[in-house]
N, C-alpha and C positions, 0 to 999 in steps of 0.2 A: 840935675833931675831931667831936662830935658833929653841928654844923650842917653839916656835911662830908659826912657820912654820910646824914643827913638830906637834905640838897641833891643827893648822887648817887641816890638812892632815888627820888625824885621825876623825875628825870631819866630815868633808865634807866624808869621808868612810862610818862613821856610818849613816849619814843622808841619802846618797844614797842607804844605803842596804836598810833600813826602805823604802824609796821614792819605791825602785826596789819591794819590798815584798809587799805592798799597791797596785801598779800598778799591778803585778803578780796577784797578789789572785781576785782584779778585773776582771781581762782580764778573768780566770781561772771560776771565777763564771758565770759572762757574757758568756762566751763558752757554759758553763753548763745548762743554763736557756735556750739560743738562739737553741742549738743541742738537746732539748730535742723532740720535736715534730719530728724530723728529724729521732733520733732514732729508736721511736715508729714506724713509719711508713715506717723505713730504707730506707731513701731517703737519700743514699749516694751523691747524686747530689745537694742536699741542705745542708748537713754539708761540703762539698768542697766550696761552696761558702760563708758560714759562716766562714770558715777558710781564706779564700782568704780576708775577710772583716782585721785581724789582720798581717797577711805573712808580711808585710810591717814595722811593729813595728821595731822601733828602736831597737836593742839588744836583740830581740827574736831568740832564737836558733832554736826552734823549737816549733810545735802545734801540738794536735796530740788529736782525738777520738776515745775513745776504747769504745770496748762492756764488756758486764760482762763476758765474755769468756776470754778477752785479744785478741781480735783480733780488728785490728787497722781499723776503719771504714772510716775515713778519718786524712791525714797527711801533712804538709808542704812540705814534703818529698813525691811526689807523687807514689814515686816508692816500697814505706812500705806499702801504703793500701793495704787493703785484708789479711795482715799478721799476724802471729798472737806473740807476745813478749815473748821472752824468757830467757831474762836477769833476775837476782835473783831480783833485784831493781822493777823491773815492773811486776814479779811475787807476790812478796810479796804483790804490792795494790792491788791484784785481793783478797786478803783475811782480807784489814783491812775496818777496820766500815766505814759507809757511811758522812763522815765529812771532809773539806781539810785536803789533807795530804801532809807535806812537805819532799819530799824524801830526798833533796840536799838543803844546802843553807850555803854557805861562799863566798871570796871575786873572785872565778871563777866562782859562777853563783848560779841561785835558781831552783829548779826542785819540782815541786807542781803540785797537782792533785786535781780536784773539784768533788765532786760527781753528777752525772745526774740523777734525780730523778720525779718519778711523783705518788703522793700521799705518801707510805712509800716504794715505789716499787725501787730498784735500777737500772738505764737502762744502766751505765757504769760509764764513768770517762772522764773529759775533762782535758788534761795534757800539758802544756806548759814548754819549759826552758827557762831562761833569760841570758843572757851572760855579765858576769861583767869586762870582760878581757879588755874592750876599757876604763872603768874607771878606773880599775887598775894603767893600764899604763899612764893615764893623770895625776893618782895622785903621782903616783911616778916620774913624769918627772917636776910635779910642786916641789914636794921636794927639789930634785935634782936642779931646775932652783933656786929655795930657799937660798939653803945652799950657790950658786955658786954668786950669787946675794949679798948675804951675806957677803960674804968677798971680793969682788968687791966693793960696796956700803954700807959701815957700816952706815955711816949718812945720807943715804937717806932710809936705810933700813927700820928703825922705820916707816917714812912715810909712805913708799911704802906698809911695811905690814900692816899697819894699813889702808890705802885704800882701799885693794885686799879683805882683811878679813872683811872687811863693806860691798864692793860691793857681794860678795859670800852670806856672812850671809842675806844680803837685797832679793838677787832672790831665796835661798831657804826658806825664809818665805815666801815670795807671793807664791812659790810653794806649798810649805804645807798648805796657806790658801786657796788655790784653789782645792785641793785635799779635804779640809773637808769641803768645799762648795758642792762640789759633792757629798762627802758621805751621806752629809742632804737633799739628793734630788735634790738640784740646778742644772738641767743640762745646763743654760746658759752660766755660768761663763765658763772662758778660762784662761788657763795658758799663759804667755810673752816668746813667741818663736822671739820677735823682736832682743834678744841678739845673739851672734854669740860664745860664749863659751857653756861649757856643760850645764848650767843652760838652754840655749835658746833652745838645743835638747832636754833636757829632757822635757821642756815645750811645744815644736814641737810633740813631741812623747806621749805624756797626752793627748794633743788635738786631735791626730788623733784615741788613745783609744776612747777618750769621744765620739769621734764622729759616730766610731763603734756603740757605745755602745746605741747613742741615735737614729740610724738608726734601730736598730733591735728592740728597743722601740717603735719607729712610726709604725712599719711595726705592729705589736702588738696590739697597739690601735687600728688603722685602722681598723684591721679584727675584734678587738673587738667590736667598736662602729658602723661599718656600716651590721654586720650582720641582717640577719632577723629576728632570731629569739630572744627574750627578756631576758637578761640574768644580772644577778646581783650576788654580793658578798655579802653574809649575815655574819659580825664577832660573835664571839659566844658572844658575849653580846648581837648581835640584830641587833646592828649597819650594816648600811646599807657602805659597804667602796667603792662601784661601783657601778653605775648601767648603762645599756647600753642604748641608744637615743633611741634603737628599741621600748622600752617598751611604748613611745609616741602614735606607729603606734597600739598597742593592746588596751592602757587601755584611752589614751587620755591623761593623764598625764605626762607631763614630767620628766626626770629624777630627776630635782633639786627639784621637790614636793616630790618624794621618799624619796631622801636622808634627807629632811627638816624634814620629817613625814614618818618614817617607818611602823605606826600602820595602812597607808592607802594601804598594802599588803592583810589586812585581810576584810579592811572594801569593799574592791572591790571585795570581793568572794559573789558569789549569794547565798541568804540566805537560799535554799533550800542544799546548797552543803557546807555550813559553819560547820556543825558538820564532816561532811569528811572531810573536810581542816582541822581541829581541831586536828580529832585524826592521821591524818600525820603529823602533826608539833611536836604533845607529844609523836610520836613515832620516829620524827628525833631527837629530843633533848637528848630524852633517848638513842638514840643509838644504837637502835633495828633491824633498814633498813640500808642499805649499798650497793648501790646507793639506792636514794627513786622514784618514780613514780606515778603520781595519772591522771587522766583526774576529771578537773571540769569547773563552768562557774565561768565567771569574767563578772561586769556589766562593760559598758562601759561609761566613762564622758557622753557622750550622752544619756544613759540609754540603750543602744543594748544590748544585752547578746549575748557574744561569749564563745564557747569552747576552752580550751587551754590544753596542754599534758607538764605537769610540771615533770622535773626530777633534782634530785640536788644528789650532792656528795660530802663530806669531802675532804677540799684545806688545804695541810698542807708546811710546809716551808723543805726546803734540808736537815735541821738538824732535821727534823721531829716533829716541834714544828705545834700545829694544829691552823691554822688563819680564820675558820670559815667553811660557806659552799657555794659552787658554785651552782647557780641555772638558769635554762633554759626551757623559757617557752616557746611554740610556739603553734600559733593561728588555731586549727583543726577545725574549725566551719562549713568549708566546706565540710570536711571528711564526720563530724557527719551529717550534711543536706544530705550528699549522703547516708552515712548508714541508715537513716530514709527514703529516698526515696527508697531507695532499698528493704525494708523492707513492706513500702506500696506496691510497686509492688509486694513483693512476697506474701502480703496476695489476693493483686487483681486475682495474676494468680491462688493462691490455692482456692480461694474461689470464682474465678467468675463460671456464672452458665451457660456460654457456654465452649466446648472443647476448651485448649490453648495446641499446642504441638510445638516444637522444634527442628527441623529435621536439619541433616546434611548438607554442602554444598550441595551435590550433591542430597540431599532427600533421600538417600538409608536407614537412620536409623533414631530411635526415639530417642531422645537423651534426653529429659525432656517430660512431660507432667503433666499437672495438676486433679485433683480428675475427675471434670467432662467428660474430654475426656476419661479418663481409664473405669469412671462408664457408659458410652451410647457405650462403646464395652464391655463390662461384664466383666473387669479385673480390677484388685488392680494397682495401678499403678506402684509400683516396677515391676510387672509381664510384663507391655510393656516396659517400659525404656531399651532405648539398643535395642530392636528389629530392627529386617529388616522393613520396611514402609510397606510393600504389607503383615504384618501381620492384618491388618485391611480394606484391600481392595477389592473386589472381582476380580477375576481373569482375568474378559473382561474388568474391569475398570483401571487392573496395567498399563496400555501402557499409555491409556488417562491421569490418573494421573502423570505422569514422564512427559510428556510431557507439560502439565499444568505448574509444578513446575519449568521445565526448562524456558519454558515462563515466570514465576514469575522473575526467577534468571537475567533473561537479562532484563524486565522493570521494575523490582522491584519491584511489587506488581499487582498480578494479581489476579480474584475472579471467583472461575468456580462451578460448582455443581460434585460430584461423588458418587456411590456407595459406599456406606462401610459395613463389614461385622464383626458382633457381634461373641462374644466366642463360642455362640451355633449354629453359623453357620448362622443365621438371617440376612437378610442384611435390611439395610434402607438408605433412603436419605441425603447426608448434602452435606450444602454448604461450601467452603473452602475458606477462604481470606488468603489470603498467599503475605508477608513482607518479603524480600530478604533483610538481613543487612550485608552492606559491608564494607570492610576497603576503606584507604584514598585511595587504588590504585585499587576500583573497585574488587575486588576479593571478593564473597561471603563467610562470615564468617560463617553464619548458617540461617536458614529461619524460621520464626514464621508463625503459623497457626491456625488461627482460626476457629472451627469448629462447625457449628449449625446444628442439627436434625432438618430436614425441613419437617418432615414425614406428620405434621400437615398441614406445608404451602402448600405441593405437594398436599395432598387431598384435601383441601380447593380450589386449582386452579383447579384439577380435579371435582371437584364440579361447580365450576364456567364455567369451558370447557361444562359441561354436560348441567346445568343450562342454558347455553348461546343457547347450542343446542337445547333444549327442548323448550326455549323461541322464537329461530328461528323458528321450528317446528310450536310452536303455533301458531307464527304472520304468517305463511305459511298458516298454516289450516286457521285461522281467515281471511286472506285475500280471500283464495279458498272460504271459506263459504261465505261473501259476494258476490263473484262472480257467487255463482250458487244459493244461496237465491237469489239474484236479478232477477237472470235468471228465475227459478222457482217461484218467485210472479208475475215478469212481464209477460213470457208467459200466464199463465191464466189468469192475469187481461185481456192482450191482446186480447184473447182470447174472454173472455165475453163481453167488451167494443162492438168487433167487430160485433159480432153476433150480441149483441143488437141495434147495428147503422144499421146494415143490415134489421135487422125486421122492425126496425122505419121507414126504405125509402118505407116500402110495395113493393108489384111485387113480393110476392114471393108464391108457390105454399103449400097447406096442409103439403104435404112431406116435405117440404124444409122447411119450418119453423119449423116442427117438429125435422128436424135434426138438425138445428141448436140450437134449444133450449137444444138439449142432449148433444150438444156438451159444451154450456153454463154451465149445470149443471154438466157437469161431469168435467171442468175445477174451478167452485165452490167446488167441492169436494174435487178436489185436494189440494184448497187453507185450506182448513178445517184440511186436514189431516198435511200438512206444520204447520199448527199453534198449533194443539196438540202436536206435538213433540216436536215442540219449549216450548210451556208450561209445556210438561213432564218434558224435560231435566232443565230447571229452578228449577220444584220445586224439583226436585232430589237434583240438586247441593246446592239448599237453604236449605234443609235437612225438609222439607216440606212435604214430600210423606211418607205416614205411611200406611204400611199393611195391611189388613181385615184379616179374620179369618171366615169363614163360610162352610157351607157342601156343597159340588156340586160332578156333576157325574165328571168322567174325561172325557167321550164321549161327553158331554155339553160343553164342554171349546176344545176339539180337532177338533170336528164336525165344528163348526161354524168358527175356523181358518185357514180347510182346506178349507171350502166353499168361504172364503172371498178373494181366491188368485184363484179358479178355474176359474171364466172370464179371467183373463190374462192368468192363462197357457192354457187355452184351444185357446187361441189367438194365441200362439205360438207352437201349438201342442204338448203341454206337459202334461204327465201324473202326476197326484194330489194323493199318495196314503197315507194312515196311518196306523199303527196298532198298535194297545195296549195291551198289556198283560191281559190275563181275571183276574190275580190277582188284579189289579185295578179299577174291576168292581163294588166295593162298594162305598159308600159316602166318601170322603174324606174332611178333613179341608185344608183350607188355604184361598189365595185369587184368584179365579178362573179369576176375570177381568184382573187383573196382568198377569197371566199366559198366558191366552187368546193374551193379548198384548204381551208377549213374543215368544210364536207360531208364531201367524201373523208376526209378524218383520222379524221372522227367516225365515219364509217361502215365505214371499214377497222380501226378500231379495234372497233367491232359485233362486224364478221363474226370477227373473228381471237379473241375470246374466246367466242365462240359455237355449241356443238357441233350445235345442234338446236333446231328451232323456227323465227325469224324478226327481221330486222333491218326495222324501220319508221323513214319520215322526213315527219314532218309540221310544214307551214310553212303560219302563218295569220297574218294580221295583230292587234296590239292594239287597244284602245283607249285610245290615249296620250292624254296633257293636250292643254290647250284649242291653246295656243299650237305644239303637233307638229303639227297641223292647219293653224294659222292659215301654216304654212311648208311646206307638202305632206309634211310628216314623213308618214312610214310605218315605226311600229316593228315588227319583224316577228320571229315568235318560231317558233325551229327547234326541234323535237323529233328528237333520235335514241335509240329505242327500241329495244332486244333480250332476250334470252329467252337470256341468256348466263349466265357461272360466274359473276357480283355479284364487289363487291368491298366487303370489308370497313370499316368504318367509320374505323376509325385509319390506312387505307391509302387509301382516299378522301379525307383531307385532302392529300396530298402526290403523286398522280396526275396533277396539272398542272405540277409542277414539271420542270425540264428534268432528263435521265438518268433518270428517275427509273422503277422497275417495282416491280411487286407482287410478282413472280416471282424468287428467289433466281436470279443467274447463272449457276450451276452445272446447278440443277437444274429450269430455265423449260424448260416445253414450247414457246410461242411464241414468236415471232421480234421484230425490232424493236430499236431503241434505245433505246426513251423519248422521243422528242424530239414526237410526233404530237401528244399532248395539252398540251404547252408552248407547241406554234406556233400551236395553236387559241386557247388561252387570251393569249396575246400579241397575234395578231391582233385580236382580240377588243375588246381593252383599246385596241389601235388605231383601232378602228374608232368607239369610243367605245361599244360594248356592255357584256352581262352575260353570265356564265357562271355556271350551277347544274348540282349533278351529284348523283343519288339512285342509291341502289345496296341490292341486297338480294341477301344470299347465297345462292346458289344458284337464284336466282328472276329475276335481271337485271338491267340499267341503264337509266336514264334520262339524257339530257345534253340541257339547256336552255339554246340561249343566242338573246339578244332582242340585236337591230343596228339601229340606227334611220337606214332607207332613205328617200330621198325620191321622188316620183311624176312620171317625166321627160315633161315637156311635148311634145317630138319626139325622134325617132330622132337621136341625134348617133354621128358617126363616134368611133370610140375612138381614141389614140393608136397610135402605128405598134406593131404586134406586142405588144398591151399584152392582148389576149382570143384565145384559140384559139377560140370562138364564133364572134367575130366573123369569123374569119380563114378559118372555113369559109361563111360568108354571102358572102364577097368573092369567094370563087373561083367565085360560082354560073354566073356570065357566061362565066368561061374554066375549063372544068371536065379539060381537060389541060393538059400542055406540049407548045408547037409543037413538031413531028417537026426532028432533026437541028440542036435549040435547040446553038449554040456557047460555051462556058463554059471562063474562063481561073481554072483555079484557082493561087492563091497558097500554098502552104504548103512548109515547110521541114521538116517532122517525117514520123512514123511515118504520117500522118494522110492524104499525099498518095496513097498508090495507094486507100486507102479512098474518100478522093471522089472521085477518079474513076472507079472501080468503082459508087460509088450511082450516079453522072452515067450510064454507061454500061447501069443498071440500068432508068433513066427513058428511053432512048432519048435521049441526049444527047449531044453530040460534047465531048469536053474536053482542054485541053491543059494541061499542069503547069510552072509557073517555083517557083523557091525561094527569092529575094529580090524586094526591094520595086523596085530599078531594075529587073530583069529582066523583071516587070509591064509597067512603063512601056515597057519597048522593043519587048515583044509587043502590046503594045496599037498600036504606030504601024507594026509591021510585017504584022499579021493583023488582021483581022475579026470582034469576038468580043460575042455577043449580052447576055452577064452576064459579071460577076466575081464569086466565091467566095473572099472575103480572108481569110487568117489577120490576126492583128493584130499575136501578137508574133511578130517575127521579127528578124533581126541586122543591125546598118547602119539601115537606111529603114522603120518600121515599118506596118502595115496602114493606121493612121490618117492618117500622112502621104501615103502613096500615095495615099488616097481623096482628102485635101485637094488633091495635084495635078492629080488625073484633074479634081476638080469646076471647080478655077482655070484649067483649060486653054481655048486659046481655038479648038479646035476643027477647027486646023490638019491635026494628025496622027490625033486620034482624036474618036470622040466624047463630050464630058464628062457626057452624060446617062445613059450605059451604068448600066443596074441593078447596083447591088453589096452583097452580103451577108455579112457578118461572120462567120465559119465558126471560135471560139473557147473558151477557156475562160474567161475573163472573164465572169462571170455577175453582178455588182454592177448596181445601178439608176445609178450614176454613172458605170458603163463604158456601159451602153445610153445613155445621155445624153452620153459622149464620141464614141462611135459614131454616132449619128443629127447632132449638131453638124460632125463631119469632114464627111457628107453622105453615110452609106449609107444604105440603103433597106431592107434586112433584116435579121437576125441569128438564126444557129441556134447554141445550145448545145451544145456538148460535153459527153459523147457524143450521138451523134446517130443517127439511124436514118434510111432512105432516104424514109420517107414524112415524117420533120421537113423534109428537104430539099426536099420534091415541095411540101409543103402554101407552104413559106414561099415559094417560086419561082413558084408562081399567086396568091399574094398579091401579090408585087411585081409581075410580069408584067401583072396583072390593072389595076395603078395607070399603067399606062405611056399 
């Protein structure tokens, strides 16, 4: 019985020692794994919390976490935390290999340490001490009681010994089975702690330790399973040991799918990135990179393409055994999109056609700018970056720009215009569109300014304003012209009709009748002048007026021009004088009719606006360039000078425009429709000359005209009815119309009786027909000395009648009979048409008997 008792005690002592070793190893390794992250992060509070989980374990003498240098990072005895070990056993531990180390193991207790590792790096030691004194005392008491009971109950000893041995062995076997199940990974088993003996206490201690281990594992599992990143553990053989559930967020595939099919990891890589991924995997397998990092694309189960940031590194067990590779993948699609967007905006910024500049919050510095902004100011971008903002603004614009930028900071956005300065000092107008970029608190971070050179727009606006002003001026001139035209036409018409009505009523003396008729004729002449001016301007504006070239004497041009205004000047008591330089006494080449018209208009205008004093005409040659002398050119200068009312400077700029008069149409004193000076300006331009005017209010006006004329070698006969002066010279050989000249009048209008009366006044006989066919018949039946032909007639017009007369064979009438056109068609092309049809002369309506007489004399003189 005693042998049995001692044997049982020894067996229990060995079992308890093994159990204590196993528990101590498990606790030490659990502490090493659980405290690794705390040691790395130097999280002393976290390490203290880990020790608290084992502090109440039965039989635990102490537990501590040591740093690699021997510093106590955490201890169940908090007074030792932060101190360094000094005993020889602890110091020897610091130099031992990173494996499980037993520092002491006997019946008194167990002292062991487990290394704390990350990869192959030693971070410190997890050390515990287990006290076996209670178990040893209990075993000694059992042995002693057994001996006592042996002597007291020898008969019952065998039964009791057998019962006790069986009970103890059964409890220990169950506890060993529980330990083996935990070692195999089953964390759901529990030791029997219902017993009240040592086996029950051992079971309770084991369950507490297992609960602490399971709680730590649950924490790490929770963190791993609910991390946002996609993480997994790939074994050395390529098998996936563990896959985080977050893989489904990034790929659309659950963790179980990857665990069953590891090849899916490569199949979801974007085809374009497969070579890059395969090269990375080869480098990983060869061990050439540690850790590894790579950005590549994967294809989501839905087909969406995502970017991931891939990190991987080797993982090892505490003993250094290689366990595989830990991989962490993070979705960086939004970051990539932001980078691409920033890249596109950078291209827009750098390549924009308009200037873009980023200013400091206060607007005092140019922090960043694009090429267009630098180019429009004559700089390179690096030359302006960081410079004060007033580098590109005119001095007078800086205060305005600062105010406008401050306004933009207050409102968030503002557009204004300012003058900018280039590097060379020149300036240009620019439109500035300012946007203030603010933070969440409303503070301005910076201002973005779009700058556009608006020189062309400003010029266009100015052109539009000038055109608007010109249009308004033209519209006003047109309105004034219509008012003047209405007045100038209606006034003589009223005079003509009024005089004729009074004459029709009768009861007037002969002198009164003559006076009324003279007034009516003067009004008619005034109407003719107005119509001629309008026609001349129309022809010039339409480009239908051409300048002729014939020889003439300057005296033959200036004399009639002065004579034409003599009557009006005498009525106002004015003197009209002319002075022609003797150097211009010879024959000149030019258009005398248009030159006379220029002088007549200038002289008439001078007389009209002069109330006392004189009007002078001065003509002299200028010393022109040598090439003009070689071409026998003579630049002739004409000056018309008066002592009239003068013209204000502002009005002087417009007096040569059509329909323009200085006076208001309702308050003006002087007549006219405002075309005389416009005709002068255009005729001067057509002749290749120049025109200038000088005036001083209340002192008079001078108009200077310079025309390029040429010296004539000999007298040339001008074209038909081109110049009145030539007409006068042409009739010197025939100073009167032959008596009883028989003239056929072809006229279908109201002018027929007037024409017949004119012929009677010229001592001529006349017969009238109203159509072209009748004219041909009249020529066949009767002899006529000339034909006075209206052009516009129904049926056969005057041009066709002239052609038929000229093309006749002479058997019916003389095809050479003189034909004079009597018509209101006065355009140059009309005259050319009449000449081409065979007509010899031309009398424009309205005409006077004197005009008809002179034209008949001219035509008859050429027969």
